[in-house]
C-alpha positions as a Python dict, from the first residue, in 0.01 Angstrom:
ca = {
    (1, 'M'): (0, 0, 0),
    (2, 'N'): (113, 391, -107),
    (3, 'N'): (180, 606, 199),
    (4, 'K'): (213, 905, 10),
    (5, 'R'): (62, 1198, 149),
    (6, 'L'): (-129, 1490, -59),
    (7, 'G'): (13, 1850, -4),
    (8, 'I'): (-225, 2106, -40),
    (9, 'G'): (-156, 2465, -125),
    (10, 'F'): (-490, 2700, -96),
    (11, 'I'): (-499, 3001, -291),
    (12, 'G'): (-747, 3275, -91),
    (13, 'G'): (-750, 3288, 255),
    (14, 'G'): (-1120, 3360, 334),
    (15, 'F'): (-1415, 3202, 475),
    (16, 'I'): (-1441, 2918, 205),
    (17, 'T'): (-1089, 2827, 273),
    (18, 'R'): (-1119, 2812, 616),
    (19, 'F'): (-1435, 2576, 566),
    (20, 'H'): (-1232, 2372, 314),
    (21, 'I'): (-962, 2341, 595),
    (22, 'Q'): (-1194, 2212, 852),
    (23, 'S'): (-1333, 1946, 606),
    (24, 'L'): (-988, 1821, 594),
    (25, 'L'): (-1016, 1667, 932),
    (26, 'A'): (-1234, 1376, 774),
    (27, 'V'): (-982, 1307, 496),
    (28, 'R'): (-689, 1081, 529),
    (29, 'D'): (-334, 1129, 399),
    (30, 'V'): (-385, 1523, 330),
    (31, 'D'): (-138, 1799, 490),
    (32, 'V'): (-220, 2163, 432),
    (33, 'I'): (130, 2308, 307),
    (34, 'G'): (52, 2683, 264),
    (35, 'V'): (-213, 2925, 211),
    (36, 'M'): (-172, 3237, 11),
    (37, 'S'): (-398, 3558, 10),
    (38, 'K'): (-385, 3902, -156),
    (39, 'T'): (-426, 3988, 243),
    (40, 'L'): (-122, 3816, 417),
    (41, 'K'): (-314, 3825, 778),
    (42, 'S'): (-587, 3637, 606),
    (43, 'A'): (-330, 3336, 468),
    (44, 'E'): (-159, 3342, 798),
    (45, 'E'): (-503, 3318, 1007),
    (46, 'S'): (-599, 3000, 781),
    (47, 'A'): (-241, 2865, 769),
    (48, 'D'): (-268, 2907, 1165),
    (49, 'L'): (-603, 2695, 1171),
    (50, 'A'): (-462, 2409, 979),
    (51, 'N'): (-211, 2387, 1242),
    (52, 'Q'): (-403, 2410, 1519),
    (53, 'I'): (-653, 2161, 1446),
    (54, 'G'): (-398, 1895, 1308),
    (55, 'V'): (-414, 1915, 953),
    (56, 'G'): (-120, 2132, 852),
    (57, 'D'): (229, 2029, 803),
    (58, 'N'): (377, 2344, 950),
    (59, 'A'): (139, 2535, 727),
    (60, 'K'): (260, 2873, 618),
    (61, 'A'): (116, 3216, 470),
    (62, 'Y'): (292, 3285, 99),
    (63, 'K'): (276, 3614, -30),
    (64, 'S'): (252, 3523, -371),
    (65, 'I'): (133, 3222, -595),
    (66, 'T'): (474, 3199, -750),
    (67, 'D'): (634, 3130, -414),
    (68, 'M'): (373, 2892, -330),
    (69, 'I'): (394, 2688, -625),
    (70, 'A'): (808, 2656, -625),
    (71, 'D'): (758, 2461, -264),
    (72, 'P'): (805, 2106, -356),
    (73, 'K'): (559, 1964, -73),
    (74, 'I'): (259, 2101, -223),
    (75, 'N'): (95, 1838, -505),
    (76, 'A'): (-250, 2010, -560),
    (77, 'L'): (-359, 2367, -525),
    (78, 'W'): (-706, 2453, -402),
    (79, 'V'): (-842, 2769, -569),
    (80, 'C'): (-1082, 2964, -319),
    (81, 'S'): (-1024, 3302, -423),
    (82, 'P'): (-1321, 3511, -539),
    (83, 'N'): (-1490, 3456, -840),
    (84, 'F'): (-1398, 3799, -1038),
    (85, 'A'): (-1040, 3682, -944),
    (86, 'R'): (-1037, 3339, -1059),
    (87, 'I'): (-898, 3416, -1416),
    (88, 'E'): (-603, 3629, -1294),
    (89, 'T'): (-521, 3373, -1067),
    (90, 'F'): (-502, 3055, -1308),
    (91, 'E'): (-301, 3275, -1546),
    (92, 'E'): (-34, 3328, -1268),
    (93, 'I'): (-48, 2940, -1205),
    (94, 'A'): (-12, 2877, -1566),
    (95, 'N'): (282, 3144, -1603),
    (96, 'A'): (473, 3013, -1305),
    (97, 'I'): (448, 2673, -1401),
    (98, 'S'): (565, 2729, -1797),
    (99, 'S'): (823, 2973, -1637),
    (100, 'G'): (983, 2683, -1442),
    (101, 'K'): (903, 2768, -1108),
    (102, 'R'): (753, 2413, -1030),
}
């Protein structure tokens, strides 16, 4: 059996992100690695929540999507940013990956 854990990075640090983080209590083999938000305080609060409830693997706040994508422990991104920001978010993800940041 494969014991590989899924490392998650969240984009967005608000209510929906915190809801998803809490839901991970019911999921095996996942760790919140990081949270990125345009508002660093929101990212820090969400990362702290993940660590406090035991679903964070020393989760931390990131200042940019590019920085978070570069973390080799992150295997998947949860995009929880507001609807109006999603195109810009996905463009930033694509640019970071295509420029070799991942």
